[in-house]
C-alpha positions as CSV (number, residue, x, y, z in Angstrom):
1,M,-55.6,-36.3,-21.0
2,I,-57.9,-38.8,-19.5
3,G,-55.8,-41.4,-20.6
4,F,-52.9,-40.0,-19.4
5,L,-54.2,-39.6,-15.8
6,I,-55.3,-42.9,-15.5
7,F,-51.9,-44.3,-16.6
8,Y,-50.4,-41.7,-13.9
9,F,-52.6,-42.4,-10.8
10,S,-52.3,-46.4,-11.5
11,V,-48.6,-46.3,-11.8
12,Y,-47.5,-43.9,-9.5
13,G,-50.6,-44.7,-7.0
14,A,-49.1,-48.3,-7.3
15,M,-45.6,-46.8,-6.2
16,Q,-47.2,-45.0,-3.3
17,A,-49.0,-48.0,-2.4
18,Y,-46.0,-50.6,-2.4
19,I,-43.9,-47.9,0.1
20,W,-47.1,-48.0,2.4
21,L,-46.8,-51.5,2.8
22,W,-43.2,-51.6,3.6
23,C,-44.0,-48.7,6.4
24,R,-46.9,-51.3,7.7
25,R,-44.2,-54.0,7.7
26,A,-41.6,-51.9,9.4
27,W,-44.5,-50.8,12.2
28,P,-47.2,-53.5,12.4
29,D,-48.2,-52.3,15.6
30,S,-48.2,-48.3,15.2
31,S,-51.6,-47.6,13.5
32,F,-50.4,-43.7,13.6
33,I,-47.3,-44.2,11.6
34,Q,-49.4,-46.2,9.0
35,W,-52.0,-43.7,9.0
36,V,-49.7,-40.7,8.8
37,A,-47.6,-42.5,5.8
38,G,-51.3,-43.3,4.3
39,V,-52.1,-39.4,4.3
40,W,-48.6,-38.8,3.1
41,L,-48.8,-41.0,0.2
42,V,-51.9,-39.6,-1.0
43,L,-51.0,-36.2,-0.9
44,M,-48.2,-37.0,-3.2
45,V,-50.0,-38.6,-5.5
46,A,-52.7,-35.7,-5.6
47,A,-49.7,-33.2,-5.6
48,P,-48.7,-32.9,-9.3
49,P,-52.4,-32.7,-11.0
50,G,-53.2,-30.2,-7.9
51,V,-49.9,-28.1,-9.2
52,I,-51.6,-27.4,-12.1
53,Q,-55.0,-26.8,-10.7
54,L,-53.3,-24.2,-8.5
55,E,-51.6,-22.5,-11.8
56,R,-54.7,-22.2,-13.0
57,S,-56.6,-20.4,-10.4
58,G,-53.8,-17.9,-10.4
59,L,-52.3,-19.1,-7.3
60,F,-48.4,-19.1,-7.9
61,W,-46.6,-19.4,-4.3
62,P,-48.9,-22.2,-3.6
63,A,-48.4,-23.7,-6.5
64,R,-44.5,-23.3,-6.3
65,I,-44.7,-24.8,-2.9
66,V,-46.3,-27.8,-3.9
67,A,-44.6,-28.3,-7.0
68,Y,-40.9,-28.3,-4.9
69,I,-42.4,-30.7,-2.6
70,G,-44.4,-32.9,-4.8
71,Y,-41.9,-33.2,-7.6
72,C,-38.9,-33.7,-5.2
73,W,-41.0,-36.7,-3.8
74,M,-41.1,-38.2,-7.1
75,P,-37.5,-39.3,-7.2
76,I,-37.4,-40.5,-3.7
77,S,-40.3,-42.4,-3.9
78,L,-38.5,-44.1,-6.9
79,W,-35.3,-44.7,-4.9
80,V,-37.6,-46.3,-2.3
81,L,-39.3,-48.4,-4.6
82,S,-35.8,-49.4,-6.2
83,L,-34.1,-50.4,-2.7
84,G,-37.7,-52.0,-1.7
85,I,-37.9,-54.4,-4.5
86,L,-34.1,-55.1,-4.3
87,T,-34.7,-56.0,-0.4
88,D,-37.6,-58.1,-1.4
89,L,-35.3,-60.2,-3.6
90,W,-32.8,-60.4,-1.1
91,N,-35.1,-61.6,1.3
92,I,-36.7,-64.1,-1.0
93,L,-33.2,-65.6,-1.5
94,A,-32.1,-65.3,2.2
95,W,-35.2,-67.5,3.1
96,T,-34.6,-69.8,0.5
97,L,-31.0,-70.4,1.8
98,H,-32.3,-70.7,5.3
99,R,-35.6,-72.7,4.7
100,F,-33.7,-75.3,2.4
101,G,-29.5,-74.5,3.0
102,G,-29.7,-74.7,6.9
103,I,-28.2,-71.1,6.6
104,A,-28.7,-68.4,9.1
105,D,-31.5,-65.9,8.4
106,L,-30.0,-63.0,7.3
107,R,-33.0,-61.0,6.0
108,P,-33.4,-57.7,7.8
109,P,-36.1,-56.6,9.9
110,A,-38.3,-54.5,8.2
111,H,-37.5,-51.1,10.0
112,H,-33.8,-51.6,9.8
113,A,-34.3,-51.6,6.0
114,I,-36.6,-48.6,6.1
115,V,-33.7,-46.6,8.3
116,A,-31.1,-47.3,5.8
117,F,-33.5,-46.5,2.9
118,A,-33.8,-43.2,4.4
119,S,-30.0,-42.9,5.1
120,I,-29.6,-43.6,1.5
121,I,-31.8,-41.4,0.2
122,V,-31.3,-38.3,2.0
123,C,-27.1,-39.0,0.9
124,T,-28.2,-39.2,-2.7
125,A,-30.9,-36.2,-2.6
126,I,-27.9,-34.1,-1.1
127,W,-25.6,-35.4,-4.1
128,A,-28.5,-34.6,-6.4
129,Y,-29.3,-31.3,-5.5
130,F,-25.8,-30.3,-5.7
131,E,-25.3,-32.1,-8.8
132,A,-27.7,-30.2,-10.8
133,R,-26.5,-26.9,-10.1
134,A,-22.7,-28.0,-11.4
135,V,-23.1,-27.3,-14.8
136,G,-20.2,-28.1,-17.1
137,V,-19.0,-26.6,-19.7
138,R,-18.0,-28.8,-22.8
139,H,-16.0,-27.6,-25.8
140,F,-15.9,-29.0,-29.2
141,R,-13.8,-27.8,-32.5
142,I,-15.7,-28.2,-35.8
143,T,-12.9,-28.2,-38.9
144,T,-15.2,-27.8,-41.9
145,P,-14.1,-27.1,-45.3
146,R,-17.4,-25.3,-45.8
147,M,-15.5,-22.3,-44.4
148,A,-13.2,-19.9,-46.3
149,S,-9.6,-21.0,-45.3
150,D,-9.3,-17.1,-43.8
151,A,-12.2,-17.0,-42.5
152,D,-12.1,-15.9,-38.2
153,P,-13.1,-18.8,-36.0
154,L,-17.0,-18.5,-35.2
155,R,-18.2,-19.8,-31.8
156,L,-21.3,-21.1,-30.8
157,V,-22.9,-21.9,-27.7
158,Q,-25.6,-24.3,-26.7
159,I,-28.4,-24.4,-24.4
160,S,-31.2,-26.7,-24.1
161,D,-34.0,-28.1,-21.8
162,V,-33.8,-25.0,-19.0
163,H,-37.3,-25.6,-18.4
164,L,-38.2,-22.1,-16.8
165,G,-40.9,-22.4,-14.3
166,L,-42.1,-23.2,-11.1
167,T,-39.1,-24.7,-9.5
168,L,-36.1,-23.2,-11.8
169,R,-36.2,-19.7,-11.2
170,E,-34.2,-16.6,-11.9
171,D,-31.3,-17.4,-9.5
172,R,-30.3,-20.6,-11.3
173,L,-30.9,-18.5,-14.7
174,A,-28.3,-16.3,-13.7
175,H,-25.7,-18.8,-13.3
176,Y,-26.4,-20.3,-16.4
177,L,-26.1,-16.7,-18.0
178,D,-22.7,-16.3,-16.4
179,L,-21.4,-19.5,-17.8
180,V,-22.8,-18.3,-21.4
181,K,-21.1,-14.7,-21.1
182,A,-18.0,-16.1,-20.1
183,A,-17.7,-18.5,-23.2
184,D,-18.1,-15.3,-25.1
185,P,-20.2,-17.0,-28.1
186,D,-20.6,-15.4,-31.5
187,V,-24.3,-16.7,-31.6
188,L,-26.6,-18.6,-29.2
189,V,-29.0,-21.2,-29.7
190,C,-31.5,-23.2,-27.7
191,T,-32.4,-26.6,-28.6
192,G,-36.1,-26.1,-27.0
193,D,-37.9,-26.3,-23.6
194,L,-36.4,-22.9,-22.5
195,V,-39.8,-22.8,-20.3
196,D,-42.0,-25.5,-18.8
197,V,-45.6,-25.3,-17.9
198,S,-45.7,-22.0,-15.8
199,F,-45.3,-18.5,-17.2
200,D,-46.0,-16.5,-13.8
201,H,-43.9,-14.1,-12.6
202,L,-41.1,-15.2,-15.2
203,E,-40.9,-11.2,-17.2
204,R,-37.6,-10.5,-14.9
205,A,-36.2,-13.9,-16.7
206,A,-37.2,-12.9,-20.4
207,A,-35.4,-9.4,-19.4
208,M,-32.3,-11.2,-17.9
209,L,-32.2,-13.4,-21.6
210,A,-32.8,-10.3,-23.5
211,D,-30.1,-8.1,-21.8
212,H,-27.3,-10.8,-23.4
213,S,-27.0,-10.5,-27.0
214,P,-24.3,-12.2,-28.8
215,P,-23.3,-10.3,-31.8
216,L,-24.7,-13.0,-34.2
217,G,-27.6,-13.3,-32.6
218,K,-29.9,-16.0,-30.6
219,Y,-31.9,-18.5,-32.2
220,A,-34.0,-21.0,-30.8
221,V,-36.4,-24.1,-32.1
222,T,-39.3,-25.5,-29.8
223,G,-39.4,-28.2,-27.7
224,N,-42.3,-30.3,-26.1
225,H,-42.8,-28.4,-23.0
226,D,-43.1,-25.2,-25.0
227,Y,-46.4,-26.8,-26.4
228,Y,-47.2,-27.9,-23.3
229,A,-47.0,-24.5,-22.0
230,G,-48.8,-23.1,-24.8
231,L,-47.3,-22.4,-28.3
232,E,-48.2,-18.7,-28.3
233,N,-47.7,-18.0,-24.9
234,S,-43.8,-19.9,-25.4
235,L,-43.2,-17.8,-28.9
236,R,-43.8,-14.6,-27.2
237,F,-41.4,-15.5,-24.2
238,F,-39.0,-16.1,-27.3
239,R,-39.3,-13.0,-28.8
240,E,-39.5,-11.3,-25.3
241,A,-36.1,-13.3,-24.6
242,G,-34.7,-11.9,-27.4
243,F,-34.6,-15.0,-29.8
244,R,-35.5,-15.8,-33.0
245,V,-37.3,-19.1,-33.7
246,L,-36.8,-21.4,-36.7
247,R,-39.9,-23.4,-37.3
248,E,-39.1,-25.0,-40.9
249,E,-36.8,-22.5,-41.7
250,S,-33.1,-21.6,-42.2
251,A,-31.3,-18.5,-41.3
252,E,-27.9,-17.2,-42.9
253,V,-26.2,-16.0,-39.9
254,D,-23.3,-14.5,-41.6
255,A,-20.9,-15.6,-44.4
256,R,-19.8,-18.4,-42.3
257,L,-22.8,-20.3,-41.0
258,I,-26.6,-21.4,-42.0
259,L,-28.7,-22.1,-38.5
260,A,-31.7,-24.4,-39.6
261,G,-34.8,-25.4,-37.4
262,V,-37.9,-27.5,-36.9
263,D,-40.7,-27.7,-34.5
264,D,-41.2,-30.2,-31.8
265,P,-44.0,-33.2,-32.7
266,A,-45.8,-32.5,-29.4
267,G,-47.6,-29.6,-31.5
268,S,-49.6,-32.4,-33.2
269,R,-50.7,-34.0,-29.7
270,T,-51.6,-30.9,-28.3
271,G,-53.4,-29.5,-31.8
272,E,-51.2,-26.6,-32.5
273,R,-49.7,-26.2,-35.9
274,T,-46.4,-28.0,-36.2
275,L,-43.7,-26.8,-38.8
276,M,-41.6,-29.8,-39.2
277,N,-40.7,-30.5,-43.0
278,E,-36.6,-31.0,-42.6
279,N,-36.4,-30.7,-46.2
280,A,-38.2,-27.0,-46.4
281,A,-36.1,-26.2,-43.4
282,L,-32.6,-27.1,-44.9
283,P,-30.8,-25.4,-47.8
284,E,-30.9,-27.2,-50.9
285,G,-27.7,-28.8,-52.4
286,K,-24.7,-28.6,-50.9
287,P,-24.4,-25.0,-49.7
288,A,-20.7,-23.5,-49.8
289,K,-21.1,-22.7,-45.8
290,P,-21.5,-25.0,-43.0
291,V,-25.1,-25.8,-41.7
292,I,-26.3,-26.2,-38.3
293,L,-29.3,-28.2,-37.8
294,L,-31.3,-27.4,-34.5
295,K,-34.3,-30.0,-33.6
296,H,-34.9,-30.7,-30.1
297,R,-35.9,-34.6,-30.2
298,P,-32.5,-36.6,-30.9
299,R,-33.8,-38.2,-34.0
300,V,-32.1,-37.6,-37.2
301,R,-33.8,-38.6,-40.6
302,D,-31.8,-40.6,-43.1
303,E,-32.7,-38.2,-46.0
304,S,-31.7,-35.0,-44.2
305,M,-28.3,-36.2,-42.5
306,S,-26.2,-35.6,-46.1
307,R,-27.7,-31.6,-46.1
308,F,-26.3,-30.9,-42.5
309,T,-22.8,-30.6,-40.9
310,L,-24.2,-31.0,-37.5
311,Q,-27.6,-31.8,-35.6
312,L,-28.1,-29.9,-32.2
313,S,-30.4,-31.7,-30.2
314,G,-31.7,-32.4,-26.3
315,H,-35.0,-33.8,-24.8
316,S,-33.8,-36.3,-23.0
317,H,-31.5,-34.9,-20.5
318,G,-29.9,-38.2,-20.4
319,G,-32.5,-39.5,-17.9
320,Q,-31.8,-36.7,-15.3
321,I,-32.1,-38.9,-12.3
322,F,-30.7,-42.4,-11.9
323,P,-32.4,-45.2,-12.4
324,F,-34.1,-43.0,-15.4
325,T,-30.9,-42.4,-16.8
326,L,-30.8,-46.4,-17.7
327,L,-34.2,-46.3,-19.3
328,A,-33.4,-43.0,-21.4
329,D,-30.3,-44.7,-22.9
330,A,-32.3,-47.9,-23.6
331,Y,-35.2,-45.6,-25.3
332,H,-33.4,-43.2,-27.5
333,R,-31.0,-44.4,-30.2
334,Y,-28.7,-41.6,-29.5
335,D,-27.5,-41.0,-25.6
336,P,-26.1,-37.5,-24.7
337,G,-22.6,-37.0,-26.7
338,L,-21.4,-36.9,-30.0
339,H,-22.2,-38.9,-32.7
340,R,-20.9,-39.3,-36.0
341,L,-23.2,-39.8,-38.6
342,P,-23.4,-42.6,-41.6
343,A,-23.2,-39.6,-44.3
344,G,-20.5,-38.4,-42.7
345,S,-22.2,-35.3,-40.6
346,Y,-22.4,-35.3,-37.1
347,L,-25.2,-35.0,-34.2
348,Y,-24.4,-34.0,-30.9
349,V,-27.4,-34.6,-27.8
350,T,-26.9,-32.6,-25.2
351,S,-28.2,-33.9,-21.5
352,G,-29.5,-30.1,-20.8
353,T,-28.7,-27.2,-18.8
354,G,-31.5,-27.0,-16.6
355,T,-33.9,-29.8,-14.7
356,W,-37.4,-31.0,-15.3
357,G,-39.7,-31.1,-12.6
358,P,-37.5,-32.0,-9.0
359,P,-34.5,-29.9,-9.1
360,F,-32.3,-33.3,-8.9
361,R,-29.5,-34.7,-11.3
362,V,-27.9,-38.0,-10.6
363,G,-25.8,-39.8,-13.0
364,S,-26.4,-36.9,-15.7
365,P,-24.5,-33.6,-15.2
366,P,-26.1,-30.7,-16.6
367,E,-24.2,-28.8,-19.3
368,I,-23.8,-25.8,-21.7
369,V,-21.5,-26.6,-24.8
370,V,-19.3,-24.4,-26.8
371,F,-18.5,-24.9,-30.7
372,T,-15.6,-23.3,-32.3
373,L,-16.2,-23.5,-35.8
374,V,-12.7,-23.2,-38.1
375,P,-11.7,-23.8,-41.4
376,G,-10.0,-27.2,-42.5
377,P,-9.2,-29.8,-45.3
378,E,-12.2,-32.0,-43.7
379,L,-15.2,-32.2,-41.7
380,R,-14.3,-33.3,-38.4
381,V,-15.8,-32.7,-34.6
382,D,-13.7,-33.0,-31.6
383,S,-13.8,-32.6,-28.3
384,V,-11.1,-30.0,-26.5
385,D,-11.5,-30.3,-23.1
386,E,-8.7,-31.4,-20.9
């Protein structure tokens, strides 16, 4: 924890110092603007750790207000940093061309650049706010020979990375549940991070989730944030919401489907017991029914891929906010979407349903995913969206 705080204050503090230097360049003669900017940036660095302390002190509404402001500032400061660096690179090029090439000096005044930054960022933030709420519904058909030829289709709906907590509350959950109910699933699964760090005032959210009961039930696995929130608290919330949590185990949903699930490895870092053995979770041999493995992180074990039909994962949010979307694609082997694996099975990585931290998304729209299993001569997973 100490190491993380040192890393956080060093990196995030350096970002805010860079922004302050831009303010100083833009208004070199205004000590008032420099002072106000400095105080604001120090407060923004302190905001995320402050949220944790406010929560622990039972101050829910102050924690929620500080969370909204502090978390929204995170992507804003990232965008300022990105625009500032691009402008500095342009200024270096323009100065070089002016100094050695005799070309007119094309460097914009710093205060004009700051105004341009603000205009771009305001438009981006408005877009990001609405993109985070424009939850899409994606449809896939799973054709599998492991279903009896006369079996009825089975519809499974996946949600993931909802992050119920301080910044995502019942109003957005209600919208998600409306979309889930409209899809009319036989079974609902959650591939982790249903909750975030805070459990304050989430009783109504649990009741809303519990009110929706697909005929074949609801199943889930733990995500890293479920551990950060405290495993026992998270498991209790899952139970109250009506989910059965699969922890290194499988469940025969009915004659048409087996679900298996494992814990997220974050528990090993928080000191909690983690149940991650896929050999123990997956059925032995080649069962007569299709097997869907629920696993929070989009990582595939070579020895497991021949033992499941489809692995469902989330975790990365697809980066959630540009330019983190580029970093997520570079870091994770599997980006959001459908992947055919060497053993002939499939992996689907969802970009997630909710948002972590800031209620923004840019370049990684949220989704709920519908899979319809039907009998067929060979295993295929196809998108059926128009």
